[in-house]
FIZA-234359 format. One line per 4 residues: number of its first residue (from 0); for each residue y, x, z of C-alpha. Coordinates in steps of 0.02 Angstrom, whole numbers. Layout:
BEGIN
NUM> Y:X:Z | ...
***
This chain:
BEGIN
0> -2327:-1441:2190 | -2243:-1382:2340 | -2064:-1304:2380 | -2078:-1175:2518
4> -1908:-1136:2594 | -1930:-957:2674 | -1929:-933:2838 | -1917:-1073:2921
8> -2100:-1166:2816 | -2184:-1012:2791 | -2183:-842:2724 | -2240:-791:2557
12> -2291:-628:2604 | -2422:-697:2739 | -2479:-830:2602 | -2490:-701:2464
16> -2607:-586:2576 | -2707:-725:2647 | -2743:-773:2461 | -2767:-613:2395
20> -2941:-613:2469 | -2990:-761:2408 | -3122:-708:2254 | -2986:-672:2122
24> -3013:-563:1973 | -2849:-521:1944 | -2682:-512:2005 | -2515:-519:1882
28> -2333:-462:1980 | -2180:-484:1878 | -2033:-443:1994 | -1838:-380:1979
32> -1847:-270:2139 | -1983:-170:2228 | -1953:-84:2397 | -2089:18:2481
36> -2038:-115:2661 | -2133:-236:2536 | -2272:-117:2448 | -2318:-49:2600
40> -2337:-182:2690 | -2469:-284:2551 | -2538:-98:2508 | -2692:-127:2601
44> -2719:-296:2535 | -2706:-230:2362 | -2794:-66:2404 | -2962:-192:2440
48> -2922:-300:2294 | -2932:-175:2189 | -3102:-79:2255 | -3181:-240:2233
52> -3168:-267:2058 | -2973:-318:2067 | -2876:-301:1928 | -2684:-281:1975
56> -2552:-264:1859 | -2351:-253:1895 | -2222:-281:1790 | -2051:-215:1890
60> -1872:-230:1864 | -1758:-63:1866 | -1571:-141:1872 | -1465:-170:2006
64> -1532:1:2102 | -1662:-146:2166 | -1836:-33:2156 | -1836:135:2240
68> -1948:306:2166 | -2041:276:2323 | -2104:99:2266 | -2144:146:2099
72> -2233:290:2168 | -2340:196:2268 | -2352:42:2176 | -2438:192:2014
76> -2576:250:2145 | -2624:58:2170 | -2598:-17:1998 | -2707:-35:1871
80> -2553:-39:1728 | -2392:-43:1795 | -2226:-58:1671 | -2038:-41:1714
84> -1931:-174:1615 | -1756:-157:1590 | -1626:-183:1465 | -1481:-62:1416
88> -1355:-214:1372 | -1287:-225:1540 | -1264:-414:1539 | -1429:-434:1556
92> -1535:-424:1690 | -1737:-430:1703 | -1740:-539:1855 | -1909:-637:1853
96> -2007:-666:2010 | -2219:-721:1992 | -2363:-683:2074 | -2533:-775:1978
100> -2685:-729:2032 | -2855:-781:1913 | -3006:-800:1900 | -3128:-899:1776
104> -3131:-1044:1892 | -2960:-1060:1962 | -2802:-978:1949 | -2651:-993:2104
108> -2459:-943:2061 | -2321:-927:2151 | -2141:-914:2079 | -1992:-930:2156
112> -1822:-798:2208 | -1975:-662:2317 | -1936:-506:2277 | -2068:-357:2303
116> -1983:-310:2458 | -1984:-348:2623 | -1822:-419:2625 | -1887:-552:2472
120> -2090:-551:2552 | -2031:-598:2730 | -1861:-601:2807 | -1753:-661:2680
124> -1678:-840:2639 | -1804:-859:2496 | -1896:-1018:2391 | -2034:-1040:2307
128> -2162:-1146:2238 | -2347:-1149:2245 | -2451:-1230:2143 | -2681:-1177:2096
132> -2768:-1223:1958 | -2930:-1253:1861 | -2976:-1149:1743 | -3000:-1123:1601
136> -2951:-1321:1584 | -2792:-1303:1640 | -2777:-1160:1550 | -2634:-1212:1432
140> -2518:-1221:1612 | -2529:-1043:1591 | -2478:-987:1443 | -2299:-954:1448
144> -2352:-846:1572 | -2492:-766:1468 | -2363:-756:1334 | -2247:-642:1433
148> -2374:-535:1496 | -2432:-502:1305 | -2240:-453:1294 | -2199:-334:1389
152> -2389:-234:1378 | -2346:-233:1204 | -2311:-50:1168 | -2175:-92:1009
156> -2072:-197:1124 | -1895:-76:1178 | -1867:-140:1357 | -2050:-113:1451
160> -2113:72:1474 | -2288:75:1521 | -2309:207:1669 | -2445:339:1635
164> -2404:487:1739 | -2301:522:1880 | -2193:607:1775 | -2158:456:1695
168> -2073:372:1873 | -1984:577:1885 | -1904:523:1731 | -1827:382:1762
172> -1779:476:1938 | -1684:617:1840 | -1594:485:1737 | -1532:380:1859
176> -1607:246:1833 | -1689:239:1995 | -1655:338:2173 | -1742:378:2331
180> -1754:234:2467 | -1667:296:2577 | -1525:328:2472 | -1528:180:2406
184> -1518:96:2579 | -1352:203:2631 | -1273:149:2489 | -1308:-17:2522
188> -1264:-20:2706 | -1062:59:2632 | -1043:-89:2515 | -1054:-200:2671
192> -960:-125:2784 | -834:-110:2660 | -855:-299:2647 | -858:-337:2808
196> -708:-224:2829 | -595:-307:2701 | -625:-499:2791 | -498:-546:2907
200> -580:-653:3037 | -711:-656:3142 | -892:-693:3072 | -889:-863:3042
204> -1081:-894:3048 | -1209:-809:3150 | -1393:-737:3151 | -1581:-789:3092
208> -1684:-670:3159 | -1842:-692:3082 | -2026:-602:3086 | -2118:-461:2998
212> -2266:-402:2997 | -2326:-258:3148 | -2502:-303:3164 | -2582:-237:2991
216> -2694:-90:2998 | -2697:37:2865 | -2885:91:2883 | -2985:-50:2786
220> -3047:-191:2860 | -3236:-274:2881 | -3181:-442:2896 | -3208:-588:2788
224> -3107:-737:2730 | -3132:-888:2807 | -3044:-971:2641 | -3138:-915:2506
228> -3199:-1033:2391 | -3061:-1172:2477 | -2929:-1238:2399 | -2765:-1187:2432
232> -2669:-1310:2540 | -2498:-1269:2659 | -2454:-1357:2780 | -2252:-1368:2770
236> -2145:-1373:2933 | -1961:-1387:2958 | -1979:-1323:3131 | -1941:-1140:3161
240> -2075:-1039:3246 | -2029:-1041:3456 | -2092:-840:3469 | -1976:-717:3520
244> -1974:-635:3325 | -2029:-468:3323 | -1896:-309:3311 | -1925:-253:3148
248> -1912:-137:2995 | -1848:-28:3109 | -1791:157:3038 | -1735:305:3136
252> -1694:467:3060 | -1690:631:3154 | -1618:790:3106 | -1726:926:3082
256> -1624:1093:3065 | -1757:1252:3055 | -1899:1155:3120 | -2025:1219:3243
260> -2188:1307:3238 | -2256:1453:3090 | -2268:1294:2950 | -2107:1242:2981
264> -2165:1067:3002 | -2127:1018:3163 | -2000:884:3210 | -1965:883:3400
268> -1930:712:3487 | -1816:703:3634 | -1906:577:3784 | -1714:514:3794
272> -1541:565:3719 | -1351:535:3751 | -1286:394:3642 | -1112:466:3545
276> -1093:291:3455 | -1159:132:3437 | -1267:21:3538 | -1466:-7:3582
280> -1416:-177:3683 | -1540:-290:3653 | -1668:-184:3577 | -1810:-78:3631
284> -1736:77:3648 | -1608:-1:3785 | -1622:146:3939 | -1585:30:4101
288> -1531:156:4224 | -1410:223:4122 | -1312:126:3966 | -1248:300:3891
292> -1416:359:3869 | -1564:299:3778 | -1726:304:3731 | -1791:439:3630
296> -1881:475:3446 | -2046:457:3557 | -2025:294:3564 | -1988:240:3390
300> -2162:315:3379 | -2235:180:3513 | -2264:332:3663 | -2213:305:3812
304> -2113:456:3848 | -2168:510:4026 | -2349:492:3976 | -2365:661:3917
308> -2545:668:3916 | -2525:525:3774 | -2604:597:3610 | -2549:485:3441
312> -2625:501:3247 | -2529:434:3110 | -2511:395:2917 | -2372:464:2840
316> -2319:373:2678 | -2235:520:2582 | -2181:524:2398 | -2318:405:2349
320> -2459:450:2442 | -2535:424:2620 | -2566:567:2755 | -2669:555:2882
324> -2656:622:3018 | -2504:699:3066 | -2536:714:3250 | -2392:656:3399
328> -2412:751:3555 | -2316:834:3702 | -2288:1004:3703 | -2309:1084:3884
332> -2258:1253:3862 | -2082:1173:3749 | -2064:1038:3872 | -2051:943:3730
336> -2132:811:3607 | -2160:849:3420 | -2222:772:3281 | -2338:905:3165
340> -2312:831:3002 | -2486:866:2922 | -2628:757:2865 | -2748:743:2684
344> -2691:640:2562 | -2868:598:2519 | -2867:659:2345 | -2900:830:2330
348> -2719:869:2307 | -2589:966:2417 | -2598:913:2621 | -2424:882:2715
352> -2379:1035:2782 | -2397:1117:2623 | -2216:1032:2592 | -2147:1139:2766
356> -2219:1296:2711 | -2128:1258:2553 | -1980:1240:2626 | -1954:1072:2600
360> -1912:987:2778 | -1799:1111:2830 | -1634:1072:2839 | -1651:906:2803
364> -1636:741:2859 | -1797:654:2909 | -1795:464:2884 | -1934:366:2948
368> -1995:168:2918 | -2113:98:3040 | -2216:-2:2917 | -2333:-36:3092
372> -2383:38:3223 | -2458:174:3155 | -2440:201:2984 | -2226:257:2952
376> -2138:295:2750 | -2034:459:2750 | -1905:502:2637 | -1773:650:2654
380> -1603:686:2651 | -1486:857:2605 | -1424:893:2785 | -1250:882:2699
384> -1260:693:2709 | -1276:701:2898 | -1071:633:2951 | -1116:480:2848
388> -1277:444:2874 | -1199:427:3091 | -1049:323:3014 | -1159:186:2952
392> -1294:190:3082 | -1314:54:3231 | -1321:207:3345 | -1341:357:3376
396> -1359:499:3520 | -1420:684:3531 | -1566:741:3626 | -1461:831:3737
400> -1306:847:3822 | -1222:980:3718 | -1121:965:3584 | -1249:1071:3471
404> -1411:981:3501 | -1472:890:3372 | -1450:701:3341 | -1569:567:3268
408> -1489:395:3256 | -1559:195:3217 | -1505:139:3033
***
């Protein structure tokens, strides 16, 4: 049994993605927390696994505000079976983190501290053990896991609820058992800032910058794994990778106001902005010609602000569904960049533009999280949260020089 200390000796997210494509028939996940930052980065691998006949079960906790509404929505579309675990006893917290892959001949299991989040699978300091088994000879060693699967899947067990519809997740949300991801994000940032302000000294520790996947595509890949039918071996090294870490887990927010266009689904994006508070020093948004300015939202979506002939289609994950294509392009009549929030989810339900027609985006703050260069999660905040969002942002700016210009920022 090897112990892997993340991120120095590997990242469970990368290992899991590789292992899922190694000929197993079932995947069982136990995780105290689940966030879109983890779920969406695994989504392509999990969907391929399911399409190929694999069964996916997940037992997810909802304690300590660690699991988001959006993560459960996405897991519901991916999983064969999804359960939520919670005890009304405040002194008891569901805290398991196990990832188990099985078929008739072999099993692979990772046990450790890694939650189903971007931090837990990639960027946090975590430790986990990995072990492979030959089945059915070693099945007895997995009995303890199988017994708790049976317990949590038992409809008579009161601390476990099987999610059978989106309405079940909505019930948890309206009862305040779970919250929207962006709300959890800003609440957590408020707590961290409050803790930092209580400290009586300058920082006593350094910063660890860790790479997270940024090049996974959301389209089905035709690549074949060369690890099928091979024994899992992990070469552990204490040496930290020497490559420059990616600037990752980027989240930008944009003030929508009345919106642009008849469908009320067009968000204006700026080439440059005037910094009001914070700094972009050391980030891709630093504008070297004028430190009082920063690159605008268009660069967040991976487009050269000066290439007005460019056009890009992206996938937007909103409320548990992937919508494609949302189109980013320059509008010469208006002299501005914009994103059209549209596209089909591919399941014969309403297109993303319909939310604009109903006014869902109007007078909201749109918060995008970059999963890959072509794949973004979208959450909404009421515009009444704008002052709080500005106070928590690493930097925020205005699209124009005037105080009435729309604002945007980076969390």
